[in-house]
RODO-2510 file (C-alpha; in nm, 4 decimals, decimal comma):
residues 66
     n   res          X          Y          Z
     1     m    12,9271    11,4082     9,9964
     2     f    12,9045    11,4608    10,3743
     3     r    12,5584    11,2937    10,3738
     4     w    12,3662    11,6015    10,2614
     5     h    12,2061    11,6720     9,9285
     6     p    12,2662    12,0101     9,7712
     7     r    11,9671    12,2125     9,6590
     8     l    12,0161    12,2736     9,2887
     9     p    11,8394    12,5316     9,0717
    10     i    11,6652    12,2522     8,8809
    11     d    11,5152    12,1310     9,2103
    12     a    11,3620    12,4719     9,2702
    13     y    11,2312    12,4823     8,9139
    14     l    11,0727    12,1366     8,9350
    15     g    10,9525    12,1847     9,2901
    16     t    11,1322    11,8810     9,4278
    17     t    11,3366    11,8408     9,7409
    18     p    11,6359    11,6093     9,7125
    19     g    11,6319    11,5080    10,0799
    20     n    11,3010    11,3216    10,0791
    21     a    11,2941    11,2012     9,7192
    22     g    11,3054    10,8316     9,8097
    23     e    11,0935    10,8300    10,1229
    24     a    10,7535    10,8049     9,9571
    25     c    10,8269    10,4984     9,7458
    26     h    10,9369    10,2437    10,0093
    27     s    10,6176    10,0432     9,9769
    28     a    10,6448    10,0423     9,5971
    29     y    11,0060     9,9234     9,6219
    30     i    10,9099     9,6469     9,8630
    31     s    10,6246     9,5230     9,6443
    32     k    10,8471     9,5207     9,3342
    33     l    11,1188     9,3404     9,5285
    34     q    10,8709     9,0764     9,6432
    35     e    10,7552     9,0228     9,2846
    36     r    11,1128     8,9846     9,1608
    37     l    11,2005     8,7428     9,4407
    38     k    10,8901     8,5309     9,3761
    39     f    10,9757     8,5197     9,0054
    40     a    11,3375     8,4230     9,0764
    41     y    11,2278     8,1529     9,3218
    42     r    10,9816     8,0081     9,0701
    43     v    11,2343     8,0057     8,7844
    44     n    11,4986     7,8514     9,0077
    45     g    11,2567     7,5793     9,1148
    46     e    11,1721     7,4980     8,7542
    47     c    11,5398     7,4754     8,6591
    48     a    11,6158     7,2580     8,9623
    49     k    11,3337     7,0164     8,8738
    50     k    11,4510     6,9969     8,5133
    51     r    11,8099     6,9293     8,6169
    52     a    11,7011     6,6715     8,8753
    53     t    11,5079     6,4847     8,6061
    54     q    11,8119     6,4898     8,3782
    55     n    12,0399     6,3674     8,6566
    56     k    11,7978     6,0861     8,7454
    57     a    11,7807     5,9739     8,3837
    58     l    12,1603     5,9729     8,3602
    59     y    12,1958     5,7846     8,6873
    60     d    11,9325     5,5284     8,5904
    61     s    12,0983     5,4663     8,2536
    62     e    12,4363     5,4065     8,4207
    63     v    12,2883     5,1775     8,6871
    64     k    12,1030     4,9638     8,4319
    65     e    12,4182     4,9188     8,2231
    66     n    12,6212     4,7879     8,5170
***
């Protein structure tokens, strides 16, 4: 609330500061995001190729019948 993070007793016990908790892991987040996007792009490409092959087979079967 109000864009500030309260300092809780557990933070003092663990030695953490809530304000800069996410600053150190930007590069890790970016690398994980890149991996997930590459995976999604690869899977999507495989599904698109599979569906294109199915559509071509269906189209060819209808064209040959007519």
